[in-house]
C-alpha positions as CSV (number, residue, x, y, z in Angstrom):
1,D,0.0,0.0,0.0
2,P,1.8,3.1,-1.2
3,D,0.0,5.2,1.4
4,R,1.2,3.0,4.3
5,S,4.8,2.0,3.3
6,I,7.7,3.1,1.1
7,Q,11.0,1.3,0.0
8,M,14.2,3.3,0.2
9,N,17.6,2.6,-1.5
10,L,20.7,4.6,-0.6
11,T,24.3,4.3,-2.0
12,I,27.1,5.6,0.2
13,D,30.7,6.2,-1.1
14,T,32.8,4.8,1.7
15,T,36.2,5.4,-0.1
16,T,36.5,8.7,1.7
17,Y,36.2,7.1,5.1
18,T,39.0,5.9,7.3
19,D,39.9,2.3,6.6
20,D,39.3,-0.4,9.3
21,Q,36.9,1.9,11.3
22,D,33.2,1.6,12.3
23,L,30.8,3.7,10.3
24,T,27.3,4.3,11.7
25,V,24.5,5.4,9.4
26,H,21.4,7.0,11.1
27,F,17.9,7.0,9.6
28,Q,14.9,9.2,10.5
29,V,11.3,8.7,9.2
30,E,8.4,11.2,9.5
31,D,4.8,10.2,8.8
32,K,2.1,12.4,7.4
33,A,1.0,13.4,10.9
34,G,4.4,14.7,11.7
35,N,5.5,11.8,13.9
36,F,9.2,10.8,13.8
37,S,11.0,7.4,14.1
38,Q,14.8,6.8,14.1
39,A,17.0,3.8,13.4
40,S,20.8,3.2,12.9
41,Y,23.1,0.7,11.2
42,T,26.8,0.2,12.0
43,M,29.2,-1.2,9.5
44,R,33.0,-1.7,9.3
45,V,34.9,0.2,6.6
46,D,37.2,-2.1,4.6
47,Q,39.0,-0.2,1.8
48,D,40.6,-3.5,0.7
49,S,37.5,-4.3,-1.2
50,D,38.3,-1.4,-3.4
51,R,42.0,-2.2,-3.9
52,P,43.4,-3.7,-7.1
53,T,44.1,-7.4,-7.0
54,A,46.3,-9.9,-8.8
55,T,46.2,-13.6,-9.5
56,F,49.2,-15.8,-10.3
57,S,48.6,-18.5,-13.0
58,N,51.8,-20.5,-12.3
59,L,52.7,-19.8,-8.7
60,N,51.4,-21.5,-5.6
61,S,50.6,-18.8,-3.1
62,L,50.7,-21.3,-0.3
63,A,54.5,-21.4,-0.5
64,T,55.0,-18.9,2.4
65,S,58.4,-20.1,3.6
66,V,61.8,-20.8,2.1
67,G,61.2,-24.5,2.7
68,D,58.2,-24.3,0.4
69,A,60.1,-22.8,-2.5
70,K,60.2,-26.2,-4.2
71,L,56.4,-25.9,-4.6
72,N,57.1,-23.3,-7.2
73,P,59.9,-24.6,-9.3
74,F,61.1,-22.7,-12.4
75,G,63.4,-24.6,-14.6
76,M,63.8,-24.1,-18.4
77,S,61.1,-21.5,-18.3
78,T,61.5,-18.7,-15.8
79,I,58.4,-16.6,-16.8
80,L,55.9,-15.7,-14.1
81,I,52.4,-15.4,-15.5
82,G,49.4,-13.7,-13.9
83,S,46.5,-11.2,-14.2
84,V,45.5,-8.0,-12.5
85,A,42.1,-6.4,-12.0
86,D,40.4,-3.3,-10.5
87,D,37.0,-1.8,-11.0
88,D,38.6,1.6,-11.6
89,A,41.4,0.2,-13.8
90,V,44.9,-0.8,-13.0
91,D,47.7,1.6,-13.7
92,S,49.9,-0.6,-15.9
93,S,52.9,1.7,-15.6
94,E,53.0,1.2,-11.8
95,L,52.9,-2.6,-11.7
96,A,56.0,-3.6,-9.7
97,I,57.6,-6.7,-8.1
98,S,59.9,-7.0,-5.1
99,F,62.3,-9.8,-4.2
100,D,63.4,-8.5,-0.8
101,G,60.3,-8.3,1.2
102,G,59.2,-4.9,-0.2
103,V,62.4,-3.0,0.6
104,S,63.0,-2.4,-3.1
105,W,60.8,-2.6,-6.2
106,E,61.3,-3.0,-9.9
107,L,58.8,-2.7,-12.7
108,V,57.2,-5.9,-14.1
109,S,59.0,-6.7,-17.3
110,V,55.8,-7.2,-19.3
111,P,52.8,-5.4,-17.8
112,P,49.3,-5.0,-19.4
113,S,49.6,-2.9,-22.6
114,S,47.5,-0.2,-21.1
115,D,45.5,0.8,-18.0
116,T,42.7,-1.8,-17.7
117,T,40.1,-3.2,-15.4
118,Y,41.5,-6.7,-16.2
119,G,44.8,-7.5,-17.9
120,N,47.6,-10.1,-18.0
121,F,51.2,-9.6,-17.1
122,Q,54.5,-11.6,-17.3
123,H,57.8,-11.2,-15.5
124,D,61.1,-13.1,-16.1
125,L,62.2,-14.4,-12.7
126,G,65.5,-15.5,-14.2
127,K,66.7,-12.0,-14.8
128,L,67.8,-9.3,-12.4
129,A,66.6,-5.7,-12.8
130,D,69.8,-4.9,-14.8
131,G,69.2,-7.8,-17.2
132,S,71.9,-10.1,-15.8
133,E,71.2,-13.7,-14.8
134,R,69.7,-14.5,-11.4
135,L,71.5,-17.5,-9.9
136,D,69.7,-20.7,-9.2
137,G,68.3,-20.9,-5.6
138,S,65.3,-20.1,-3.5
139,Y,63.8,-16.6,-3.6
140,R,60.7,-14.7,-2.4
141,L,58.5,-12.2,-4.3
142,R,55.6,-9.9,-3.8
143,L,53.6,-8.0,-6.4
144,R,52.4,-4.4,-6.0
145,I,49.4,-3.2,-8.0
146,Q,48.1,0.4,-8.1
147,D,44.9,1.6,-9.7
148,I,44.5,4.9,-11.6
149,N,43.2,6.6,-8.4
150,G,46.3,5.7,-6.4
151,A,44.8,2.8,-4.4
152,T,47.4,0.1,-3.8
153,G,47.1,-3.6,-3.5
154,Y,49.5,-6.5,-3.0
155,A,49.7,-10.1,-4.0
156,P,50.0,-11.9,-1.7
157,V,48.0,-9.5,0.4
158,S,50.4,-10.1,3.3
159,G,53.9,-11.6,3.3
160,D,55.7,-13.1,0.4
161,V,55.4,-16.2,-1.8
162,Y,58.6,-18.3,-2.3
163,F,59.8,-19.9,-5.5
164,A,62.9,-21.9,-6.7
165,L,65.0,-21.2,-9.7
166,D,66.5,-24.6,-10.8
167,R,67.7,-24.6,-14.4
168,A,70.7,-26.8,-13.8
169,D,70.8,-30.5,-12.9
170,P,72.7,-31.5,-9.7
171,T,76.4,-32.2,-9.9
172,L,77.7,-35.6,-8.9
173,E,81.3,-36.7,-8.3
174,F,83.1,-39.8,-7.0
175,T,85.6,-39.5,-4.2
176,S,86.2,-43.2,-3.8
177,P,87.4,-45.0,-5.7
178,P,89.2,-41.9,-7.1
179,S,89.4,-41.1,-10.8
180,P,89.8,-42.4,-13.4
181,V,86.3,-43.8,-13.3
182,V,86.7,-46.3,-16.0
183,D,88.5,-49.7,-16.0
184,A,89.1,-49.9,-12.3
185,I,89.8,-53.4,-11.0
186,V,88.9,-54.5,-7.5
187,G,89.9,-57.7,-5.7
188,G,87.6,-57.4,-2.7
189,D,85.1,-55.2,-0.8
190,F,85.4,-51.5,-1.4
191,I,83.7,-48.2,-0.7
192,L,81.8,-46.2,-3.3
193,A,81.6,-42.7,-2.1
194,G,81.0,-39.2,-3.5
195,T,79.5,-35.8,-3.3
196,T,76.5,-34.1,-4.9
197,Y,75.4,-30.4,-5.1
198,D,72.4,-28.4,-6.2
199,A,71.5,-24.8,-5.4
200,N,68.1,-25.8,-4.2
201,G,69.2,-29.0,-2.4
202,V,69.3,-32.6,-3.4
203,S,66.3,-34.7,-2.6
204,K,67.8,-38.1,-3.0
205,V,70.7,-40.2,-4.4
206,E,70.1,-43.6,-5.9
207,L,72.4,-46.5,-6.7
208,Y,71.9,-49.1,-9.4
209,L,73.9,-52.4,-9.4
210,D,74.1,-54.3,-12.6
211,K,73.7,-57.6,-10.8
212,S,70.6,-56.6,-8.9
213,G,68.7,-54.7,-11.5
214,L,67.3,-52.4,-8.7
215,W,67.7,-48.8,-7.8
216,V,68.5,-48.3,-4.1
217,E,68.2,-45.0,-2.3
218,L,71.4,-44.1,-0.4
219,P,71.5,-42.1,2.9
220,L,72.7,-38.5,2.5
221,T,74.8,-36.3,4.8
222,D,74.0,-32.6,4.5
223,L,77.3,-30.7,4.3
224,G,75.5,-27.3,4.0
225,S,75.1,-24.8,1.2
226,G,73.5,-27.4,-1.1
227,N,76.3,-29.9,-0.8
228,Y,75.8,-33.5,0.3
229,S,77.9,-36.6,0.6
230,W,76.9,-40.3,0.1
231,S,78.6,-43.7,0.4
232,Y,77.9,-47.4,-0.3
233,S,79.8,-50.5,0.8
234,Y,80.2,-52.8,-2.2
235,L,80.6,-56.3,-1.0
236,V,82.5,-58.7,-3.4
237,P,81.8,-62.4,-3.0
238,S,84.9,-64.5,-2.5
239,D,83.6,-67.4,-4.6
240,N,84.4,-65.7,-7.9
241,S,80.7,-65.5,-8.8
242,Q,80.9,-61.8,-9.7
243,D,84.3,-61.8,-11.3
244,G,84.4,-60.0,-14.6
245,P,83.2,-56.6,-15.9
246,R,80.8,-54.8,-13.7
247,Y,79.2,-51.3,-13.4
248,V,77.2,-49.1,-11.1
249,R,75.1,-46.1,-11.8
250,I,74.5,-43.2,-9.4
251,K,71.6,-40.7,-9.8
252,A,71.3,-37.5,-7.9
253,Y,67.8,-35.8,-7.9
254,D,67.3,-32.1,-7.1
255,A,64.2,-30.5,-5.4
256,I,62.2,-30.3,-8.7
257,N,63.1,-33.9,-9.6
258,G,65.7,-33.1,-12.2
259,Y,68.6,-35.6,-12.0
260,Y,72.1,-36.2,-13.1
261,M,73.5,-39.7,-13.6
262,V,77.1,-41.0,-13.5
263,E,78.2,-44.6,-14.4
264,R,81.3,-46.2,-13.1
265,A,82.7,-49.3,-14.8
266,F,85.1,-51.7,-13.1
267,S,86.1,-55.3,-13.1
268,V,86.0,-57.7,-10.2
269,D,88.9,-60.2,-9.8
270,T,88.9,-62.3,-6.6
271,R,91.3,-65.0,-7.9
272,R,94.9,-64.6,-6.6
273,P,97.7,-64.8,-9.2
274,D,99.9,-67.9,-9.3
275,T,103.2,-67.9,-7.4
276,P,105.8,-66.5,-9.8
277,V,108.3,-68.9,-11.4
278,L,112.1,-68.2,-11.5
279,T,113.6,-69.1,-14.8
280,S,117.1,-67.7,-14.2
281,V,119.9,-69.7,-12.6
282,V,120.7,-68.5,-9.1
283,P,124.3,-69.0,-7.9
284,A,124.8,-70.6,-4.5
285,Y,126.8,-67.6,-3.3
286,V,126.1,-63.9,-4.0
287,D,127.9,-60.8,-3.0
288,T,126.6,-57.4,-4.2
289,T,124.1,-58.1,-7.0
290,L,121.9,-60.9,-8.2
291,D,120.4,-61.2,-11.7
292,V,116.9,-62.7,-11.7
293,A,114.2,-63.4,-14.4
294,G,111.0,-65.3,-14.5
295,T,107.3,-65.5,-15.4
296,A,104.0,-64.9,-13.7
297,D,100.4,-65.9,-14.5
298,D,97.0,-64.8,-13.3
299,G,95.1,-67.7,-14.7
300,A,92.0,-67.9,-16.9
301,G,89.5,-65.1,-16.1
302,G,92.1,-63.2,-14.1
303,S,92.6,-59.5,-14.5
304,G,96.3,-60.0,-15.5
305,I,99.6,-59.5,-13.9
306,A,100.4,-55.9,-12.9
307,R,103.9,-56.5,-11.6
308,V,106.2,-58.9,-9.7
309,E,107.9,-57.7,-6.5
310,Y,110.8,-58.9,-4.4
311,S,111.6,-58.5,-0.7
312,L,114.9,-58.6,1.1
313,D,113.5,-58.2,4.6
314,N,111.2,-61.1,5.0
315,G,108.2,-59.4,3.4
316,T,108.3,-56.1,5.3
317,T,108.9,-54.0,2.2
318,W,108.5,-54.9,-1.4
319,T,110.1,-53.5,-4.6
320,A,108.8,-53.9,-8.1
321,L,110.8,-55.6,-10.8
322,S,110.7,-54.8,-14.5
323,G,108.0,-56.4,-16.6
324,A,104.8,-58.2,-15.6
325,S,104.0,-61.7,-16.9
326,T,107.6,-61.9,-17.9
327,W,109.9,-60.1,-15.5
328,N,113.5,-59.5,-14.6
329,G,115.8,-57.3,-12.6
330,I,119.2,-56.9,-10.9
331,L,118.8,-57.0,-7.1
332,D,121.1,-55.0,-4.9
333,V,122.0,-57.5,-2.1
334,S,125.0,-55.6,-0.8
335,G,123.1,-54.7,2.3
336,L,122.2,-58.3,3.3
337,P,124.2,-59.9,6.2
338,E,126.4,-62.8,5.4
339,G,125.1,-66.3,5.5
340,L,121.9,-68.0,4.4
341,Q,119.3,-65.5,3.3
342,T,115.9,-65.9,1.7
343,I,114.8,-63.6,-1.1
344,R,111.1,-63.6,-1.6
345,F,109.1,-62.9,-4.8
346,R,105.4,-62.3,-5.3
347,A,103.0,-61.6,-8.2
348,V,100.5,-58.8,-7.9
349,D,97.5,-58.7,-10.3
350,R,95.6,-55.7,-11.6
351,G,93.0,-56.1,-8.9
352,G,95.7,-55.8,-6.2
353,L,95.6,-59.4,-5.1
354,V,99.0,-61.0,-4.4
355,S,100.2,-64.6,-4.9
356,D,100.0,-66.9,-1.9
357,P,102.3,-68.5,-1.2
358,V,105.2,-66.3,-2.3
359,L,108.3,-67.7,-3.9
360,G,111.3,-68.0,-1.6
361,V,114.8,-68.3,-3.0
362,V,117.6,-69.2,-0.6
363,V,121.1,-67.9,-1.3
364,I,124.4,-67.7,0.6
365,V,125.5,-64.1,1.0
366,D,129.3,-63.7,1.2
367,H,130.8,-60.2,1.1
368,A,134.1,-60.6,3.0
369,V,137.3,-62.3,1.9
370,P,138.4,-65.3,4.1
371,G,140.8,-64.7,6.9
372,F,144.2,-66.4,6.5
373,A,147.3,-66.4,8.7
374,I,150.7,-68.2,8.9
375,T,151.4,-68.6,12.5
376,N,155.1,-69.6,12.3
377,K,156.4,-67.5,9.4
378,T,158.8,-65.6,11.6
379,D,160.7,-68.8,12.1
380,Y,161.7,-68.8,8.4
381,D,161.3,-65.3,6.9
382,T,164.7,-64.0,8.0
383,S,166.9,-66.9,6.8
384,Y,167.5,-69.1,3.9
385,Q,166.1,-72.6,4.1
386,T,168.3,-75.5,2.8
387,V,166.1,-78.3,4.0
388,D,162.4,-79.0,4.0
389,F,160.3,-77.1,6.5
390,T,156.7,-76.9,7.6
391,L,154.4,-73.9,7.7
392,N,151.5,-73.8,10.1
393,G,148.5,-71.4,10.2
394,T,144.8,-70.8,10.3
395,A,141.9,-70.0,7.9
396,Q,138.4,-68.8,8.7
397,D,135.3,-67.5,6.8
398,F,131.7,-66.8,8.0
399,N,130.4,-69.2,5.3
400,G,133.2,-71.8,5.6
401,I,136.5,-72.6,3.8
402,K,136.2,-74.4,0.5
403,R,139.9,-75.1,0.0
404,L,143.5,-73.8,0.5
405,D,145.8,-73.2,-2.4
406,L,149.6,-73.0,-2.5
407,S,151.9,-71.5,-5.2
408,L,155.6,-71.9,-5.2
409,D,156.2,-69.9,-8.5
410,G,155.0,-66.5,-7.7
411,G,151.3,-67.3,-8.3
412,L,151.6,-68.9,-11.8
413,N,150.5,-72.3,-10.6
414,W,148.5,-73.3,-7.6
415,T,147.9,-76.6,-5.8
416,S,145.3,-77.3,-3.3
417,F,145.9,-78.7,0.2
418,G,144.3,-78.6,3.6
419,G,140.7,-79.1,4.7
420,T,137.3,-77.4,4.5
421,T,134.7,-76.1,6.9
422,T,131.0,-75.4,6.5
423,D,130.8,-72.5,8.9
424,N,132.9,-69.9,10.5
425,T,134.9,-72.5,12.5
426,V,138.7,-71.8,12.5
427,L,140.6,-74.2,10.2
428,N,144.1,-75.1,11.4
429,W,146.4,-76.1,8.6
430,S,149.9,-77.4,8.1
431,R,152.0,-77.7,5.0
432,T,155.5,-79.0,4.5
433,I,157.5,-77.2,1.9
434,T,160.0,-79.3,0.1
435,V,163.3,-77.5,-0.7
436,P,164.9,-78.9,-3.8
437,S,168.7,-79.4,-3.6
438,G,170.6,-76.4,-4.9
439,T,167.7,-73.9,-5.0
440,T,167.0,-70.8,-3.2
441,R,163.4,-69.4,-2.9
């Protein structure tokens, strides 16, 4: 009934009122008889509803900490895409982005082409403001939008959103066994170890063994600044079941699942080489040097002979000879003490295994000349002898006396006499000298 009721609509421009304050609107109604009635309505002023906004098309705004940066990975493409909107129109010349929490701002590289109530924008996150490359790593950003009336909005509304630049795969290196990484030969258990790095962190490292056909995740040790270490104990069966060419593969994954793989080839050889064979003739007695030669063999399926070594100190130290499967050398035995000595020889294959048993060669070392004395020469060395006489004396050597020789013609001819010894026992000797009639010597 138009005489009894009336509907009223009122629009209030709240943009001039203080933000985040209560605003009370009072109403007064007068009827035809002059009676008054009053009412009021209180509301909260929120200027944000009139601020420009932005939406990211390829950025997850839930990534609000550096640990969440991997939720927003940018790899080969580093272009941030989004849109802006405002009922009064966005000022395209003022669209800016900050990477330091709002301390400094730079203009978006590709804003909307003109002021608009809705428009798209792009920004290259891989470039710094001066056009140089931004390094891979974790970063934060915030977008600032301004409308044509000067009202300012932000995206996110509060705080920053984090993202990760990750254009490079992680690096991966072996530290054990050391380089070269190809054709290594192992004769037993060994440690595979290495390091890996990625600016945004490494999520996992996996190992593939050719015998198992499976990828196994390895434990990682965080060394800081994107560096990690890893290791794996490779167990080699002693029953020769894995002898021959082998390989392993290592994969390192970064935070955005990019990976880098390294393969290491090696050979397993658990069979010891045969004991080397001496082919040269070894004299019974040696003084300063000894010439030796021989052969060595690693058997069928072996990795091959690397070298043959000899030891003069009962296996404490070993010295390599020339050659490998055929070998030779001149040994310096001048430092060995006199008497029976054992020179040891062993073969070493390319896997580092040594022959067992070793070859032992026994020689008699004899450096010094034998000792010799005439005990009664003073009885005869000052007078001429006209009748037969007898010389007496001693002889001694550490390794024994083989024989005594006598010359009566100035050393042109010699005859043997006396006895022998087998050790350093003193040999007492006696020899009668026959004086021919009419001669003087």
